[in-house]
C-alpha positions in Angstrom: 5.9 143.1 80.8 6.4 143.5 77.1 3.2 144.0 75.3 4.3 142.0 72.3 4.5 138.7 74.1 1.6 139.0 76.6 -0.5 136.7 74.4 2.4 134.1 74.5 2.5 134.2 78.2 -1.3 133.9 78.6 -1.3 131.0 76.2 1.5 129.4 78.4 -0.7 130.0 81.5 -3.6 128.3 79.6 -1.4 125.3 78.7 -0.4 124.9 82.4 -4.0 124.9 83.5 -5.0 122.4 80.8 -2.2 120.2 81.9 -3.9 120.0 85.3 -7.2 119.1 83.6 -8.9 122.6 84.0 -12.3 122.5 82.4 -14.1 125.0 80.1 -11.1 127.2 79.5 -11.4 130.4 77.6 -9.0 133.4 76.9 -10.9 136.7 76.4 -9.0 139.5 74.4 -10.0 142.7 76.1 -7.7 145.0 74.2 -10.4 146.5 71.9 -12.7 147.2 74.9 -12.3 149.7 77.6 -10.7 147.5 80.2 -8.2 147.5 83.0 -6.2 144.6 81.5 -5.6 143.1 78.0 -6.8 139.5 78.6 -8.8 137.3 80.9 -7.9 133.7 81.1 -10.9 131.7 82.7 -10.9 128.0 83.9 -12.9 125.8 86.0 -12.0 123.0 88.4 -14.2 120.3 89.9 -13.0 120.8 93.6 -11.2 123.2 95.8 -8.1 121.0 95.6 -8.1 121.0 91.9 -8.7 124.9 91.7 -5.6 125.2 93.8 -3.6 122.7 91.7 -4.5 124.5 88.6 -3.4 127.9 90.0 -0.2 126.5 91.4 0.6 125.0 88.0 0.0 128.5 86.3 2.1 130.2 89.0 5.0 127.7 88.6 4.9 127.9 84.7 5.0 131.6 84.5 7.7 132.0 87.2 10.0 129.4 86.1 9.7 129.8 82.2 8.5 133.4 81.7 10.0 135.1 84.9 6.6 136.4 85.8 5.1 136.8 89.2 1.6 138.0 89.9 1.2 141.6 91.1 -1.8 140.4 93.1 -3.4 137.1 94.3 -6.7 136.5 95.8 -8.7 133.4 96.9 -6.1 131.0 98.4 -7.9 130.6 101.7 -11.2 129.6 100.2 -10.2 128.0 96.8 -13.6 128.4 95.0 -12.2 131.3 93.0 -8.5 132.1 92.7 -7.5 135.2 91.0 -4.0 135.9 89.7 -3.5 139.4 88.5 -0.4 139.8 86.3 -1.5 143.4 85.3 -1.6 142.9 81.5 -3.7 139.8 82.1 -5.7 138.3 84.8 -6.2 134.5 85.3 -9.4 133.4 87.1 -9.7 129.7 88.3 -13.2 128.9 89.6 -15.1 126.1 91.0 -17.8 125.4 88.4 -20.7 126.6 90.4 -18.9 129.8 91.4 -18.0 130.4 87.7 -21.7 129.9 86.7 -22.8 132.4 89.4 -20.4 135.2 88.3 -20.5 134.4 84.6 -17.7 136.7 83.5 -18.0 135.5 80.0 -21.5 137.1 79.9 -20.2 140.3 81.4 -17.4 140.5 78.8 -19.5 139.0 75.9 -18.1 141.6 73.4 -14.6 140.3 73.9 -13.0 138.1 71.2 -12.3 134.6 72.3 -8.8 133.3 71.7 -8.2 129.6 70.9 -6.8 127.6 73.6 -3.6 125.6 73.1 -3.8 122.0 72.5 -1.5 119.7 74.5 0.3 117.0 72.7 0.0 113.5 74.2 3.0 112.9 76.5 4.7 109.6 77.0 7.3 108.9 79.5 10.8 108.5 78.2 12.2 105.1 78.5 9.2 103.7 80.1 9.6 99.9 80.7 7.2 97.6 78.9 4.4 96.2 80.9 4.7 92.5 81.9 1.2 91.1 82.3 2.7 88.5 84.9 4.1 91.2 87.2 1.8 92.3 90.1 1.2 95.9 90.9 3.7 95.9 93.7 6.4 94.6 91.4 6.5 91.1 92.8 6.7 88.3 90.2 4.3 85.4 91.0 7.2 83.0 90.8 9.1 84.9 93.5 6.2 84.5 95.9 6.0 80.8 95.3 9.9 80.4 95.9 9.7 81.8 99.4 
């Protein structure tokens, strides 16, 4: 993995996590510290299912758009903490209470924090306009009366 674009890849991972409503995201720059990796990206999810969804979104984004696969993965069976190790950076996705317990931000308090990407509001292309007379199932009230 080229060192000059590692931050771009970590930022893409953060954007993928945020797109799945990851909470309290932070990227820690560990390059100036004696560390085994350059960056930590840390996120929280409200449930095991959300933690899994966030990690899957990161895996998919990095594989499809950056040709990156993790060197090591941990935590899929019990999804309260999933770790994705890409060597130059490590992504941690926690359940909130597990994150509080381990408090990696405190352990790496000297690390510089990097601003997370902001996602632009997305609209669906060519979305039909809403008709207030249309029912949720797409049946027009007049069509029901005609039957």
